C-alpha positions as a printed Julia matrix, in Angstrom:
265×3 Matrix{Float64}:
  97.5   57.91  165.48
  96.45  60.34  162.77
  95.14  57.45  160.65
  93.1   56.22  163.61
  91.62  59.66  164.1
  90.63  59.79  160.44
  88.93  56.42  160.73
  86.98  57.68  163.72
  86.0   61.05  162.28
  85.14  59.92  158.74
  81.9   58.14  159.76
  80.89  61.23  161.72
  81.31  63.45  158.67
  79.32  61.07  156.47
  76.6   60.74  159.11
  76.3   64.52  159.36
  76.06  64.86  155.59
  73.41  62.15  155.48
  71.4   63.8   158.26
  71.52  67.17  156.49
  70.51  65.71  153.13
  67.67  63.83  154.8
  66.47  67.05  156.44
  66.71  68.96  153.15
  64.63  66.27  151.46
  61.97  66.64  154.14
  62.04  70.41  153.69
  61.49  70.27  149.93
  58.8   67.62  150.35
  57.02  69.85  152.87
  57.43  72.89  150.62
  55.74  71.11  147.7
  52.86  70.23  150.01
  52.67  73.67  151.62
  52.66  75.37  148.21
  49.76  73.19  147.06
  51.82  71.42  144.37
  50.75  68.28  146.22
  48.08  67.2   145.47
  47.25  69.65  142.62
  50.24  68.83  140.4
  51.54  65.62  142.01
  49.51  63.01  143.87
  52.48  62.66  146.21
  56.11  63.68  146.36
  58.77  61.67  148.18
  62.13  62.78  146.72
  65.25  60.65  147.09
  67.59  63.38  145.84
  67.9   67.16  146.01
  67.53  69.1   142.76
  68.98  72.6   142.65
  68.53  75.11  139.84
  70.82  78.04  139.04
  69.84  80.69  136.52
  72.41  82.95  134.9
  73.05  86.05  136.95
  72.06  84.61  140.31
  72.81  81.94  142.87
  70.98  78.74  143.66
  67.23  79.18  143.42
  65.55  78.73  146.78
  62.43  76.54  146.48
  59.48  78.87  146.04
  61.66  81.91  145.4
  60.06  84.76  143.45
  62.18  85.44  140.36
  61.93  88.2   137.75
  60.85  86.95  134.33
  63.97  88.43  132.78
  66.2   86.1   134.81
  64.46  82.94  133.61
  64.65  83.43  129.85
  67.3   80.76  129.33
  67.37  77.25  130.77
  68.91  76.88  134.24
  71.86  74.72  135.23
  70.74  71.79  137.38
  72.57  69.67  139.94
  71.48  66.61  141.9
  72.53  65.52  145.4
  71.29  62.0   146.24
  70.38  60.79  149.68
  72.4   57.66  148.88
  74.37  56.47  145.9
  71.75  53.94  144.78
  69.5   56.87  143.88
  71.62  57.74  140.84
  72.18  54.25  139.45
  69.88  54.91  136.51
  71.57  55.68  133.21
  68.93  57.99  131.79
  66.49  60.54  133.22
  63.63  62.69  131.99
  63.54  66.38  132.82
  60.22  68.23  132.96
  59.25  71.82  133.75
  55.62  72.91  133.94
  53.66  75.96  135.02
  51.3   74.86  137.8
  49.54  78.24  137.87
  49.0   80.33  141.0
  47.86  78.56  144.19
  44.12  78.04  144.09
  43.79  78.47  140.32
  43.07  75.48  138.11
  42.54  75.1   134.39
  40.76  72.09  132.87
  43.3   72.13  130.04
  46.07  71.25  132.5
  49.42  72.92  133.02
  51.65  74.86  130.64
  54.54  72.7   129.46
  57.82  74.67  129.41
  60.49  71.99  129.05
  60.69  68.23  128.44
  63.94  66.39  127.75
  64.28  62.61  127.6
  67.53  60.74  128.08
  69.41  63.3   130.18
  72.36  62.02  132.21
  73.92  62.87  135.56
  77.68  63.29  135.8
  79.45  64.61  138.91
  76.02  65.69  140.19
  75.36  67.86  137.11
  72.31  67.21  134.94
  73.52  67.05  131.33
  71.27  67.37  128.28
  73.97  66.67  125.66
  72.91  63.85  123.36
  69.4   63.76  124.84
  66.05  63.94  123.07
  64.43  67.36  123.42
  60.67  66.8   123.35
  59.87  70.4   124.23
  62.42  73.2   123.93
  62.86  75.33  127.04
  60.45  78.26  127.12
  60.89  80.86  129.82
  57.99  81.74  132.12
  55.52  84.31  130.76
  52.58  84.51  133.17
  49.78  86.9   132.14
  49.7   90.16  134.05
  47.44  90.0   137.08
  47.26  86.18  137.11
  49.11  85.85  140.42
  52.38  84.1   141.38
  52.74  81.17  138.98
  54.54  78.13  140.37
  57.1   76.61  137.99
  58.04  73.06  138.96
  61.24  71.46  137.65
  61.09  67.68  138.04
  63.57  64.86  137.43
  62.28  61.36  136.67
  64.39  58.19  136.5
  63.72  56.47  133.16
  62.82  52.81  133.23
  64.11  52.34  129.68
  67.05  53.89  127.75
  64.69  55.54  125.26
  61.24  57.07  125.7
  58.71  57.61  122.93
  56.81  60.9   123.36
  53.06  60.28  123.57
  50.64  61.58  120.98
  50.43  65.37  120.87
  54.12  65.97  121.55
  56.01  68.01  120.58
  53.42  70.71  121.14
  52.76  72.9   118.11
  54.53  76.25  118.1
  51.25  78.15  117.92
  49.77  76.2   120.81
  49.9   77.75  124.31
  51.52  74.51  125.44
  48.83  72.95  127.6
  49.47  69.47  128.91
  48.45  67.24  131.8
  51.59  66.19  133.63
  50.08  63.05  135.14
  48.83  61.93  131.72
  52.22  62.56  130.13
  54.07  60.59  132.81
  51.65  57.68  132.49
  51.58  57.65  128.69
  55.36  57.85  128.29
  56.02  55.36  131.13
  59.15  57.28  132.08
  59.63  56.04  135.64
  59.67  57.28  139.24
  60.06  60.92  140.27
  63.29  61.26  142.27
  63.78  65.01  142.69
  62.2   68.39  142.13
  62.24  72.07  142.94
  60.11  75.08  142.05
  60.12  78.86  141.84
  57.52  81.55  141.22
  57.17  84.34  138.66
  54.5   87.03  138.8
  53.58  89.86  136.46
  51.66  92.84  137.83
  49.25  92.7   140.76
  46.98  89.68  141.1
  43.36  90.39  140.22
  42.24  87.53  142.47
  43.26  86.26  145.9
  45.56  83.23  145.58
  45.09  80.42  148.09
  47.35  80.79  151.14
  50.47  78.66  151.3
  52.02  77.09  154.42
  55.57  77.73  155.61
  57.86  74.88  156.62
  58.85  74.57  160.28
  62.15  72.75  160.57
  61.72  72.06  164.3
  58.9   69.62  163.51
  60.68  67.77  160.69
  62.26  64.41  161.5
  61.32  64.86  165.15
  60.7   61.66  167.18
  57.08  60.67  166.8
  56.5   63.19  164.02
  53.98  62.0   161.46
  55.33  64.29  158.75
  55.95  67.92  157.85
  53.92  70.41  159.85
  51.98  73.3   158.35
  52.08  75.29  161.57
  52.85  78.97  161.21
  54.82  79.08  164.44
  58.45  78.21  164.93
  61.36  78.65  162.57
  60.56  78.8   158.87
  63.03  76.83  156.78
  65.28  78.61  154.3
  66.68  76.17  151.75
  70.0   77.35  150.34
  71.75  74.06  149.57
  74.15  74.46  152.5
  74.63  72.19  155.49
  72.83  73.04  158.72
  74.56  74.49  161.75
  75.27  71.0   163.12
  77.87  70.47  160.4
  79.53  73.75  161.43
  79.85  72.46  164.98
  81.38  69.25  163.66
  83.88  71.24  161.6
  84.98  73.12  164.71
  85.29  69.87  166.64
  87.45  68.25  163.96
  89.62  71.29  163.27
  92.47  70.26  165.63
  92.63  66.79  164.08
  92.66  68.17  160.56
  95.46  70.51  161.62
  97.51  67.53  162.76
  96.95  65.85  159.43
  98.17  68.94  157.63
 101.4   68.77  159.67
C-alpha cells in the first residue's frame, strides 16, 4: 500500500517542482525585460535554467537586488537549476559578467566586462571554474559616484565546442577600463546559446541624472491561460524571487504529510 502511495504521489511532487521552476523562469525573463536588459544588453532572453548567485556574507541574490560594493569584491558562488535534465547535457559552459550601466544610460563603447570564463562545468548544480580558461579575471563592481544604479548581469552560455578561442582584444589590458560589446563577443567567440542569467545592482552616491523607470513583475499574469507573456503592469502582486518553491508546494507538502508519516513507520 505504501509503495502504491509513493507511486501516486511522486508524479505530483515532480509536477509541482516543474511548475515552480517554469514560473521562476518566467519571472526572471520578465525581470530582464522590465529592467531594460532586454533589448539593451540582450536581443531576447528565454532561459531554460535558473542561475542563482551567492556572495560571501549574504544569502542568494534576488534578481535586481541592490548590493553594497563591499559585498561584491570577490566572485560569487553560482548554482544552476534546469527546467529539465536535457538543459545541462552540455559538457562545457562560458560564464560572463558585464556592467550594463544604469537604466536609460548607454555608452557607444559598450559594457564594462567584469568576468569571462570559458570551459566551466556544472556538477550537482554548482558552477565550477576549476580547470577552466579565465579570459577575464573577476573584477568587483566599481560604478562611478552619481552614475546611478548599475545593472550587473551574470550570464551562462552553453558552449558548442569543448574549447573556445577568445576573440581579438581579449584579455583586456590591465590599464583599460574593460569596455566590450557583449553581442560582438558572443558572436566572435561562437560560444553557444544563453541558458541562464541573473543580475543585481550597485550604486555609489546619489544619481546626478534620472534613470529610466523599470517595470515590476506581476506573478498573477505569468503563465495565465491566454497570456501573451510577462506583464509590465504596476498593479497586482510583485514577484519576489528567492529560489524557494511557491506556496502551492507547501500545500502539497501538507497533503502528503500523512503518507510520508506512514512511510517513516
